[in-house]
C-alpha positions as CSV (number, residue, x, y, z in Angstrom):
1,X,0.0,0.0,0.0
2,X,1.6,3.3,-1.0
3,X,2.3,6.0,1.5
4,X,-0.4,8.4,0.1
5,X,-3.1,5.7,0.3
6,X,-2.2,5.0,3.9
7,X,-2.4,8.7,4.8
8,X,-5.7,9.0,3.0
9,X,-7.2,6.0,4.9
10,X,-6.1,7.5,8.2
11,X,-7.6,10.9,7.3
12,X,-11.0,9.3,6.2
13,X,-11.0,7.1,9.2
14,X,-10.4,10.0,11.6
15,X,-13.2,12.0,9.9
16,X,-15.6,9.1,10.3
17,X,-14.5,8.4,13.8
18,X,-14.4,11.9,15.3
19,X,-16.3,14.4,13.0
20,X,-19.4,12.6,11.7
21,X,-22.4,12.6,14.0
22,X,-24.9,11.1,11.6
23,X,-26.4,7.8,12.8
24,X,-27.0,5.0,10.3
25,X,-29.0,2.0,11.2
26,X,-27.1,-1.3,11.0
27,X,-23.6,0.2,10.9
28,X,-21.5,2.1,13.3
29,X,-19.6,4.8,11.5
30,X,-17.2,5.2,14.4
31,X,-16.3,1.6,14.2
32,X,-15.7,1.9,10.4
33,X,-13.5,4.9,11.1
34,X,-11.5,3.0,13.6
35,X,-11.0,0.1,11.2
36,X,-9.8,2.5,8.5
37,X,-7.4,4.2,10.9
38,X,-5.9,0.8,12.0
39,X,-5.5,-0.3,8.4
40,X,-4.0,3.0,7.4
41,X,-1.5,2.9,10.2
42,X,-0.5,-0.7,9.3
43,X,-0.1,0.3,5.7
44,X,2.0,3.3,6.7
45,X,4.3,1.2,8.8
46,X,4.7,-1.4,6.0
47,X,5.4,1.4,3.5
48,X,8.0,3.0,5.6
49,X,9.7,-0.3,6.3
50,X,9.7,-1.2,2.6
51,X,11.2,2.2,1.8
52,X,13.9,1.9,4.4
53,X,14.8,-1.8,4.1
54,X,14.3,-2.8,0.5
55,X,14.9,0.4,-1.4
56,X,18.1,0.5,-3.5
57,X,21.0,1.9,-1.6
58,X,22.4,5.3,-2.6
59,X,26.1,5.0,-2.5
60,X,29.1,5.2,-4.6
61,X,29.0,3.0,-7.6
62,X,31.9,2.5,-9.9
63,X,30.9,1.3,-13.3
64,X,33.0,-1.4,-14.9
65,X,35.6,-0.1,-17.4
66,X,35.5,-1.1,-21.0
67,X,38.5,-2.7,-22.7
68,X,39.8,0.6,-24.1
69,X,39.2,2.9,-21.1
70,X,41.7,4.2,-18.6
71,X,40.8,4.4,-14.9
72,X,39.8,7.9,-13.7
73,X,42.5,9.9,-11.9
74,X,42.6,9.5,-8.1
75,X,43.0,12.9,-6.5
């Protein structure tokens, strides 16, 4: 779940949980909001873990030299 989707679910869940005062028969909007918040937080944690642990590392990379290339000078 992308980071933006997680934040969206958290926001919609918080609105349903804390701001909506309409009552609907057969469903509790506060419970639906809480479920959306929990799913959004779980997705947020997984997204951040994915970005930190499995993203490509940004470091120095030396490309392999071709047969007719000289190595770059070392300063």
